[in-house]
C-alpha positions in Angstrom: -3.5 -14.4 30.1 -3.0 -12.9 26.6 0.4 -13.8 25.0 0.8 -10.2 23.8 -0.7 -7.4 26.0 -0.5 -3.7 25.0 -2.1 -1.5 27.7 -2.6 2.2 26.9 0.6 2.6 25.0 1.6 6.2 24.2 4.7 7.4 22.4 4.3 11.0 21.3 6.9 12.3 18.8 5.2 15.7 18.5 3.2 17.2 15.6 0.6 14.5 15.8 3.1 11.7 15.2 3.3 8.6 17.4 0.8 6.3 19.0 -1.7 7.4 21.6 -3.5 5.2 24.2 -3.2 2.0 22.1 -4.6 -1.1 23.8 -4.7 -4.6 22.2 -4.4 -8.2 23.3 -3.3 -11.2 21.3 -4.5 -14.6 22.6 -2.5 -17.8 22.4 -3.0 -19.4 19.0 -4.5 -16.3 17.5 -3.6 -14.4 14.4 -4.2 -10.7 15.1 -4.3 -8.2 12.3 -3.1 -4.7 12.7 -4.4 -2.7 9.7 -3.5 0.8 8.6 -1.7 2.8 6.0 2.0 3.7 6.2 2.5 6.3 9.0 -0.6 5.2 11.0 1.4 3.9 13.9 1.7 0.2 13.2 5.5 0.0 13.2 5.8 2.2 16.3 3.5 -0.2 18.2 5.4 -3.2 17.0 8.8 -1.8 18.0 7.5 -1.4 21.5 6.2 -5.0 21.5 9.6 -6.5 20.6 11.4 -4.2 23.1 13.2 -1.8 20.8 11.5 1.3 22.2 10.4 2.3 25.7 6.9 3.7 26.1 6.3 7.1 27.5 3.0 5.8 29.1 1.5 2.4 29.2 2.9 -1.1 29.5 3.6 -4.0 27.0 4.1 -7.6 28.0 4.9 -10.7 26.0 4.1 -14.0 27.9 3.8 -11.9 31.1 7.2 -10.3 30.7 7.7 -6.5 30.4 8.8 -6.0 26.8 11.3 -3.2 27.7 12.7 -4.7 30.9 13.0 -8.2 29.6 13.6 -7.5 25.9 16.5 -9.9 25.4 14.7 -12.8 27.1 11.6 -12.2 25.0 13.5 -11.9 21.8 15.1 -15.4 22.3 11.7 -17.0 21.9 10.1 -14.6 19.4 10.2 -14.3 15.6 10.4 -10.8 14.4 10.1 -9.7 10.7 10.7 -6.0 10.3 9.0 -3.9 7.7 12.3 -2.3 6.6 15.2 -4.8 6.2 18.8 -3.8 7.0 21.4 -6.5 6.3 25.2 -6.3 6.4 26.5 -5.7 2.9 29.8 -7.5 3.7 28.2 -10.9 4.1 26.5 -13.5 1.8 23.1 -14.8 2.6 24.5 -18.1 3.6 26.9 -16.4 6.1 24.1 -14.4 7.5 21.9 -17.4 8.1 24.8 -19.3 9.7 25.5 -16.3 12.0 21.9 -16.1 13.0 21.8 -19.8 13.6 24.7 -19.5 16.0 23.1 -16.6 17.8 20.0 -18.6 18.2 22.0 -21.7 19.3 20.3 -23.9 16.8 21.2 -27.5 17.2 19.7 -28.5 13.8 19.4 -26.7 10.5 16.7 -29.0 9.2 13.8 -26.5 9.7 16.0 -23.7 8.2 16.6 -25.8 5.1 12.9 -26.5 4.9 12.2 -22.7 4.9 14.9 -22.0 2.3 13.3 -24.6 0.0 9.7 -23.5 0.7 10.4 -19.8 -0.1 12.8 -20.7 -3.0 15.6 -18.7 -1.5 19.1 -18.8 -3.0 21.2 -17.5 -0.1 24.6 -17.9 -1.7 24.9 -14.4 -3.2 26.2 -11.2 -1.6 23.6 -9.4 0.5 24.7 -6.1 -1.1 23.6 -7.4 -4.5 20.4 -9.2 -3.5 17.1 -7.9 -4.8 14.5 -6.6 -2.4 12.4 -9.7 -2.8 15.3 -12.0 -2.1 16.2 -10.0 1.0 12.6 -10.3 2.2 12.7 -14.1 1.7 16.0 -14.2 3.7 14.3 -12.1 6.5 11.4 -14.6 6.6 13.7 -17.6 6.9 15.7 -15.9 9.7 12.5 -14.9 11.6 11.1 -18.4 11.5 14.2 -20.5 11.6 14.1 -21.2 15.3 10.4 -22.2 15.1 9.2 -19.6 17.7 5.8 -19.9 19.3 5.3 -16.1 19.0 5.7 -14.1 15.8 5.6 -10.4 15.2 5.4 -9.6 11.5 5.5 -6.0 10.1 4.4 -5.7 6.5 5.7 -9.3 5.9 5.1 -9.6 2.2 6.4 -6.2 1.1 8.7 -6.7 -1.9 7.5 -10.3 -2.6 5.9 -11.1 -6.0 2.2 -12.2 -6.0 3.0 -15.9 -6.2 5.3 -15.7 -3.2 2.8 -13.5 -1.3 0.3 -16.3 -1.8 2.9 -18.9 -0.6 3.5 -16.8 2.5 -0.2 -16.5 3.3 -0.6 -20.3 3.0 2.4 -20.6 5.3 0.9 -18.3 8.0 -2.3 -20.5 7.9 -0.1 -23.6 8.5 1.7 -21.8 11.4 -1.7 -20.9 12.9 -2.8 -24.5 12.6 0.3 -25.4 14.6 -0.9 -23.1 17.4 1.4 -20.2 16.8 0.5 -16.7 18.2 0.9 -14.1 15.5 0.7 -10.3 15.4 0.6 -9.3 11.7 0.8 -5.7 10.7 -0.1 -4.8 7.1 -1.8 -2.4 4.8 -2.7 -5.2 2.3 -6.3 -6.1 2.8 -6.1 -9.6 1.2 -3.3 -10.5 3.5 -5.2 -9.5 6.7 -8.5 -10.9 5.5 -7.0 -14.3 4.5 -5.2 -15.0 7.8 -6.5 -13.0 10.8 -9.0 -14.0 13.6 -9.3 -10.4 14.9 -8.4 -7.1 13.4 -7.7 -3.6 14.7 -7.8 -0.6 12.4 -5.3 2.2 13.4 -5.5 5.8 12.2 -3.3 8.7 13.2 -1.8 6.7 16.0 -5.1 5.6 17.6 -7.0 2.4 17.3 -10.4 3.3 15.9 -12.0 -0.2 15.5 -11.4 -3.7 16.7 -13.6 -6.6 15.5 -13.7 -10.3 14.9 -13.1 -11.1 11.3 -15.8 -13.7 10.9 -18.4 -11.2 12.3 -17.5 -8.7 9.6 -17.9 -11.4 7.0 -21.3 -12.3 8.4 -22.4 -8.6 8.2 -26.2 -8.2 8.6 -26.6 -6.2 5.4 -26.2 -7.1 1.7 -25.0 -4.5 -0.8 -26.3 -4.1 -4.4 -25.9 -1.9 -7.4 -29.1 -1.4 -9.2 -29.1 0.0 -12.8 -32.4 1.2 -14.3 -33.4 0.9 -17.9 -35.0 4.4 -18.1 -34.7 7.7 -16.4 -38.3 7.8 -15.2 -37.8 4.4 -13.5 -34.7 5.7 -11.8 -36.6 8.8 -10.6 -39.5 6.7 -9.4 -37.1 4.5 -7.4 -35.5 7.6 -5.9 -38.8 8.9 -4.6 -40.1 5.5 -3.3 -36.9 4.2 -1.7 -37.4 6.2 1.5 -40.6 4.3 2.2 -38.8 0.9 2.3 -37.6 0.7 5.9 -35.0 -2.1 5.4 -33.4 -0.3 2.5 -30.5 2.2 2.8 -29.5 4.1 -0.4 -25.8 5.0 -0.2 -25.5 6.7 -3.6 -27.6 7.8 -6.6 -26.1 8.3 -10.1 -28.6 10.1 -12.4 -26.2 9.9 -15.4 -25.6 6.2 -15.4 -29.1 5.6 -13.8 -27.5 3.6 -10.9 -28.2 3.3 -7.2 -26.0 1.7 -4.6 -28.1 0.2 -1.8 -27.8 -1.8 1.4 -30.5 -4.2 2.5 -31.2 -5.9 5.8 -30.4 -9.6 5.4 -33.7 -10.6 7.0 -35.7 -8.8 4.3 -33.8 -9.7 1.1 -36.7 -11.6 -0.4 -39.1 -8.8 0.3 -36.6 -6.3 -1.3 -36.2 -8.6 -4.4 -40.0 -8.7 -4.9 -40.2 -4.9 -4.4 -37.4 -4.0 -6.8 -38.7 -6.4 -9.5 -41.6 -4.0 -10.2 -39.1 -1.7 -11.8 -37.6 -2.0 -15.3 -34.0 -2.9 -14.5 -31.0 -3.1 -16.8 -28.7 -4.7 -14.2 -28.8 -5.9 -10.6 -25.5 -6.9 -9.0 -24.6 -7.9 -5.4 -21.4 -6.3 -4.2 -19.7 -8.6 -1.6 -18.9 -6.7 1.6 -15.1 -6.5 2.0 -12.5 -5.6 4.6 -11.3 -2.9 2.2 -14.8 -1.3 2.1 -15.0 -1.3 5.9 -11.6 0.2 6.2 -12.3 3.0 3.7 -15.2 4.1 5.8 -12.8 5.2 8.5 -10.5 7.0 6.1 -13.2 9.1 4.5 -13.0 7.3 1.2 -15.9 6.2 -1.0 -15.8 3.2 -3.2 -17.2 3.8 -6.6 -20.7 2.6 -7.6 
């Protein structure tokens, strides 16, 4: 049984806003990436998973328990990191950590202190005066302090500097190695690509693609940018390329004399031999990326 199960979730706020027939499953020990821009429906889905919102249609379970009917029970053993952090201004970070530890009935603060050191958090100051980055670090510590087996993370590195983003990604890899089950929502491609086993792309409240990350990385095509030395060579290629069955030309730039092409992996050597008959100025492989795949669904073209 999946640890997190979302079955045909629908929450319609009107005017095309909400989520519609969303289905996903997160298996035990898996890091599942939920990828989409702001407003696509990631946070709405996550709020249903942690039991903050009741679905209009569909059902969500965590460890077999209905997320709405058993929200308090689920939340005791789940770590949740919200995308937008709201903290009480009247408290210090230390006081907030102590309050959360009491609510969690923590018997030891050793792991909490480990997290404070790892993320270089100074919790002594007033929450009202903390920077966004420091508040994010505090939220990370509180989400992980009880060492939960299930983690739901919504835009977890928002507000962190690049060095701390890297530290967090390494931490997620460590948690994965410990067998944690993680649902990670983000619009940051590097964060998803570096940590996730499976990924769903959401657009306008609907999941439009779900795939295994390693299969995308092992894509059966290679992408190249070919730049020609002369206009007549570029034009000759443009005419002849249709006859090469394993070649797909995605764009032609007659000003810069460039072509962007994709080639079947099995016929790379044949393509190299064929293209070497042309006078080339440059020949560059473009590694296929999660960002490139994502942009295809959002009607965006990467430049040649």
